[in-house]
N, C-alpha and C positions, 0 to 999 in steps of 0.2 A: 504494500500499499504506499502510495506517495503521500507526502505531507498535505498537498492540496486536496487529495481524496479524504484524508482524516479530517480537515477542516470542514469539508462538505458534509461528511457523515455526521459530525458533531452539530452542524448548523441544522440538518434535517432530522435527525434521530435523537440527538442529545448525547451521543456517545460514538466511539469509533473503536473497533477491534482491529489491532495492529499484529497480525500473526508473527512476523519476523522483524522485531526492531532491535533486539539485543543480541550481541555475540554469544556463542556458546560458552565461552569461558566465564563471562560475567554471570550468566544464568546458573552455572555450576556453583560459582562462588556464593551466589545468593541463596541457592538451595542448601548449601552447608551452613549458612548463617542461621537458618530457621529450621527447627526440628519438626517433624510431622505432627507432633502432639501439642506444639505450642499454640496458646490462645492469642488473642490480639495484643499487639505491642504498640506503644505510642513513642513519640519523640525520636523517631527513626532518623531524622536528619542529623542527630548527634553522632551517628555511626559513619565513619569515613567512606565505606563502601557504598552506603545509601546516598551520601552527598555526591559521591563520584557518578553514581547512576543518574541522579537528579540534574547533574551539570554536563552529562555525556552528550556528544554531538548528536547521536540518533534521537534522544529524548528531547534535547533542545530544538531540534529541527521540527519535530512534530508539535511541541507546545507552542513554539513561536508561530508556526502556521496557523494555530487555532487561536492563540491568546495575544500574539503580537510580540516584538523584540524585547519589551521591557518586563516580561513575565519572569517569575521565579518561584521556586518551591517554598511554601511557608509551613508545611506539616507533613510528616511521614508517618503513616499508620499501616500496620500489617494485620490483616484478618486471614487466619489460616483455617479455611472451612474444608475439612477432609472428613472421611468416614469416621476417623478417631478423634477429631477435634472439630466439633460443629455445635451450633447453637441456632435456634430459630429467630431470625430477624426478618421482618417483612420488607418487601421492596419499598425503598425511600430515597429521597434526595437529601443528602447532607446539606445543612445550612449553617453548620457550625465552622467558625474560623478561629485560627489561633492568632493571637495579637500580642504585641510587646507591652502595651499599657492600656488602661481603661480610659476611654474618652466618651463623653456623652454626645452621640451622633444619632440623629433621627433614623429609626428603623433597626438599629442594632440593640439587641436585648438578650435576655437570659444569660447574664454573666455568670461564669463558673470557673473553677480551677480544677484541671485534670492533670494528674501526674506532675504538678508544679508548673504547668503552662496555662496562662490566662486564655480563656475561650469565651466567645459569645455567638449568638445567632445573627447571621447577616440578614438584611432585608430580602424577602422573597422576590424573585424576578417574575 
């Protein structure tokens, strides 16, 4: 899938599936980092391998095509939904964003702290 195709899919469907974006070595390294029975983990951007992934050329190319050249990763979360590690979560759109500090801005609400990171709900689109 080309970056322009990903952008079009996101505009039409709200998501894009990119079958071959990462090289095999990185996929193996990521697989080693997370065990099959691990449940969700937050604050993954503090892990060098995850930061490397978020700033890698293939990921940047896709994200910039969809979000523009000034985009950047603000949160890394891992949900490991396998036969051995699963939980029921209904289909939903995340509206929570991680922020550096609390500011009173119209539409931002439900302030909370999760694993030491300040978060709030963004305005719905």
